C-alpha positions as CSV (number, residue, x, y, z in Angstrom):
1,M,108.2,58.7,99.3
2,K,106.1,57.5,96.4
3,N,102.9,56.8,98.5
4,L,103.0,60.2,100.1
5,S,103.3,62.1,96.9
6,L,100.7,60.1,95.9
7,F,98.3,61.0,98.9
8,A,99.3,64.5,98.2
9,V,98.4,64.6,94.7
10,V,94.8,62.7,95.7
11,L,94.3,65.3,98.3
12,A,94.8,68.2,96.4
13,A,92.5,66.9,93.6
14,F,89.8,65.8,96.0
15,S,90.4,69.5,97.6
16,F,90.2,71.4,94.3
17,V,87.0,69.2,93.4
18,A,85.2,69.8,96.7
19,F,85.9,73.8,96.8
20,T,84.9,74.1,93.1
21,S,81.2,72.3,93.6
22,I,80.5,74.6,96.6
23,A,80.8,77.7,94.5
24,V,77.8,78.8,93.5
25,T,76.9,81.9,90.9
26,S,75.8,85.1,92.5
27,Y,73.6,86.9,90.2
28,E,72.8,90.6,89.8
29,I,69.1,91.5,89.5
30,T,68.8,93.8,86.4
31,E,66.2,96.6,85.5
32,D,64.6,94.6,82.9
33,Y,62.4,92.1,85.5
34,S,58.5,92.2,85.9
35,I,56.1,91.3,88.5
36,K,52.4,91.1,87.7
37,F,49.4,90.2,89.7
38,D,46.2,89.4,88.5
39,G,42.7,88.8,90.3
40,R,39.1,89.1,89.7
41,G,38.9,93.4,90.6
42,A,42.3,94.1,90.9
43,A,45.5,93.7,88.4
44,G,48.9,95.7,88.0
45,T,52.5,95.2,88.8
46,F,55.0,96.0,91.4
47,S,58.4,97.7,90.9
48,G,61.6,98.2,93.2
49,L,62.7,94.4,93.5
50,K,66.2,94.3,95.1
51,G,68.3,91.7,96.8
52,E,70.8,88.5,96.0
53,I,70.1,85.6,94.3
54,A,72.9,82.6,94.4
55,F,71.8,79.7,91.9
56,D,73.8,76.9,90.8
57,A,71.4,74.2,89.1
58,N,74.5,71.4,89.8
59,N,74.3,72.4,93.5
60,L,70.8,73.2,95.0
61,G,71.9,73.1,98.4
62,A,73.8,75.8,98.2
63,S,71.6,78.1,96.3
64,S,69.6,81.5,97.9
65,M,67.3,84.1,97.4
66,N,66.6,86.7,99.6
67,V,64.4,89.5,97.7
68,R,62.5,92.5,98.5
69,V,60.0,94.2,96.6
70,D,59.1,98.0,97.5
71,A,55.1,97.8,98.3
72,T,54.7,101.1,97.7
73,T,55.2,100.8,94.0
74,I,52.2,99.1,93.5
75,N,50.6,100.1,90.2
76,T,46.9,98.8,89.3
77,G,46.5,101.5,86.9
78,N,43.9,103.4,88.9
79,T,45.5,105.9,91.6
80,T,42.3,105.3,93.8
81,Q,43.0,101.5,93.7
82,D,46.7,102.1,94.4
83,K,45.9,104.4,97.6
84,H,43.3,102.0,98.9
85,A,46.0,99.1,97.8
86,R,48.8,101.1,99.9
87,S,46.6,101.9,103.0
88,E,46.5,99.8,106.6
89,K,43.9,97.3,105.7
90,W,45.9,96.2,102.8
91,F,49.5,96.3,102.3
92,D,50.0,99.4,104.9
93,V,52.9,100.3,103.5
94,E,53.7,102.8,106.3
95,N,54.5,100.0,108.5
96,Y,55.5,97.5,106.3
97,P,57.0,99.2,103.0
98,N,58.9,95.7,101.6
99,I,57.0,92.4,100.2
100,T,59.9,89.9,101.2
101,F,61.2,86.6,100.2
102,K,63.8,84.4,101.6
103,S,64.6,81.1,100.3
104,E,64.6,77.8,102.3
105,K,65.3,75.1,99.9
106,F,65.5,74.2,96.4
107,E,64.5,71.5,94.5
108,K,64.8,69.9,90.6
109,T,61.4,69.1,89.3
110,A,60.3,67.7,85.6
111,E,59.2,71.0,84.4
112,G,62.4,73.0,86.1
113,Y,63.0,74.1,89.9
114,N,61.1,74.9,92.6
115,V,62.0,77.1,95.9
116,T,60.2,77.1,99.0
117,G,61.0,79.9,101.5
118,M,59.2,82.4,103.5
119,F,57.0,85.3,102.2
120,E,56.5,88.1,104.3
121,I,53.7,90.6,103.6
122,H,51.8,93.0,105.6
123,G,53.4,91.5,108.4
124,Y,52.2,88.2,108.1
125,K,55.3,85.2,107.3
126,K,54.0,82.2,105.2
127,S,55.9,79.4,104.0
128,E,55.7,79.4,99.7
129,T,56.7,77.5,97.2
130,I,57.4,79.0,93.7
131,P,57.6,77.1,90.6
132,F,60.3,78.3,88.1
133,T,62.6,77.9,85.2
134,F,66.0,79.3,84.8
135,K,67.1,79.6,81.1
136,D,69.2,82.6,79.3
137,N,69.8,84.2,82.8
138,I,65.9,84.6,83.4
139,F,64.0,83.3,86.4
140,A,60.4,82.9,85.5
141,G,57.9,81.7,87.8
142,K,54.4,81.8,89.0
143,L,52.5,81.3,92.5
144,T,48.9,81.7,93.7
145,I,48.9,84.0,97.1
146,N,45.9,84.4,99.0
147,R,45.8,87.6,100.3
148,Q,43.7,86.9,103.3
149,E,46.4,84.6,104.5
150,Y,48.7,87.6,104.9
151,G,45.7,89.7,106.6
152,I,45.1,91.7,104.1
153,E,41.4,92.3,104.1
154,G,40.4,95.7,102.9
155,P,37.6,97.9,103.2
156,F,33.5,97.0,102.9
157,F,33.7,96.3,99.4
158,A,36.6,94.1,99.6
159,F,34.3,91.6,98.3
160,T,34.9,92.8,94.7
161,V,38.0,91.5,94.8
162,S,39.4,88.0,94.8
163,D,41.2,86.2,97.9
164,E,43.6,85.2,95.3
165,F,45.9,86.3,93.1
166,E,48.2,84.7,90.5
167,V,51.6,86.5,90.5
168,D,54.0,86.1,87.6
169,L,57.8,86.5,87.9
170,R,60.1,87.1,85.4
171,V,63.5,88.2,86.8
172,S,66.4,88.7,84.6
173,V,69.8,88.4,86.2
174,K,73.8,89.2,85.0
């Protein structure tokens, strides 16, 4: 009987540890975020960030991100440039109103973390890795996107805009 009681205690303790380590904190994206892009010939911001983020630095395997940005919100500070960016040759917001990212894996790095996942822009999907840090409920990361890999060609004067854009992300959560 004593062995059965000990077994029950060990089983209960194991179950508690197993189930509490699986729990991952889900975060709500606050309005205090920024998505900035910068490349030769065009720089600006996006807004309209929505989605789900679950993150636990001690359980990266259970962490996930599934977010989207409203592509119609592009703001370069130039209404003509914004109109071109929303057009069929660039983001084609009529057919592809969102830019999406869905994580596939998280890794710990010396500087913070990497999240690798599928980006979808302008109907094109490509795996990208975003290096980021997480401190004081702020995810901060940078990545470089090549617009041509997402079918963003632009009109005849597209050569005035660089192919690569640095994207700076700062996402505050609660």
